C-alpha angles and dihedrals in degrees: 000000000000112000124222092251092052092050094050089046089052092047092050093057088073137062094331094059091044089051095050091045086065093052093123090052094057092042089058091055104036117091113249091254091069120072112222094219090055087047096053092039093059089046091053091045089055091050095047090046095055119048092191090053091048092050090050091050091047090050095044111021092166090065091052090052095047092049093048092047090054089048090052090049088057094046097239135133110246119235093029134101087270093061126010123206121197143161124252138158126247117190086347097305119114115235140165117260130181139192134189112250127227090257091054094056092050094046089055092055092051090044090061090072093225099086123082103173136010121199119193118171140162117233116220128203096254097043125105110247132169134168129152114184111235095020105052122060091205138355117280108221128177129173118244093253118104119257110258146130101261135073091239091059092055102033100028130252093288101032095271117106092197095230096163128228122331110264101169148356134212138190129196135167135213116216129221087254090063091248118127119233122233105280123239108225120184131184123219087260090058093050093048090051088054090048093051089055090054117104090207097052095107097046117109088220092051116120087228088070097039115119095233090173095044129254094295089060110049090159086079094058110141093004092149090056090053088055091049093050093052092046090050089053088049092060099086090058100045130058107251107165137075087239089076092056091047093051090050091052092049092048090051090050092052091049090050091050094051094049094049114098115251115271115249116255114270118250108234104161133068120263089270095092090058089056090049090050088053092049090051090051092048095046093048091050090051096057113110118234119264136065110000119250118249111269113255124201098188115133090239095065130076089240091047089053089048091052090049085055098055110109113241114245113259115241114262112267114262114255113272114253115258111257130179111264114268089236092057094048091050090049092052090050091051092047092051090049091050091049087053094052095250102136101153111098093213092054091046092054091046095055094039089057092053095044087050091056096245125147095204141058124271124208094208144358087261087072086074122076123228095269092050092048090050090050091052093046092049091049094050092047088063092053119093094179137018092257087064088065092055091045092052091057096040095047091049095243092139126059108261128198132036091301090084088069096059 
């Protein structure tokens, strides 16, 4: 009979071991606020808690790594409300898939440091709703219940306001400056179009089919997905990445540097130059009026000593070596990723950081200097398939560690 220890050992030879073997890869992509061990621990918990998901990961471990890399790039913990991982079949073959949850989208908005409040709400047929673009700063929304002083006036006599079916949804954010973002307003048709594009729309476990209002209120079926769809449409109008906060801090540092008074010149010589300066002043003051004496540069005169003290002009800097424009290199890198089938921006940045030999995440290809971008482009040019990228890193064919940035 197989012992428990043998069963555990056999189980750990699969996806979980593969996942932990790439610990350094995930650490390079994760933001500093997310611990890589916590990240891998929650992922392992999700696999052990779902046999179908574990089987999909065992059948297609590459899909597991790709999903986890995308989750890491977003800064979430996999297998949580921030980022769901689940199994599905593509062309008859099981694989691991992942999607960012409603909570994850909202959290990224708050994480930017620029958002003070986010409002996401469904609009029902009997609600009061008004928004005129250009006239209204934000939507005016009120439930169908009459305004009053009791709970029954607001929620209804039996705890149901009778708002009617959902006909729309909106999302809007207030920034830390007090200003309101542009709202994202979707009709029922907009939401249903988003549902049709979802891979999980037909699953009985899909949040699209969950009875969020209970069995007595089928009109609220999939309400959380209505919220998520609106929040996703709000993203273009609201800062959602740590890059925004970093740029804000950099701009603040530049402004502080410009406002600061210039530092006094450093004294690098002995007190002797001060004595010479005093001698020059004294001799100049002692000169009689009239035609000026011919300037002498002999070492014995004050002017001669002054001439000796003039710093020699430094040679002109050598012409910088010609390098390809950064935009061209970034374009080459993007083209190679497209050719290899890597379309997600977070995954691209994660792999680019590793190919450049960095042990930390990057927020854009602009974080790499020209030499690093060239190294990434050269490495990708040698890859015929995505698996070659992984092999380059695992085989040590690319420089790893911060030394590549030197």
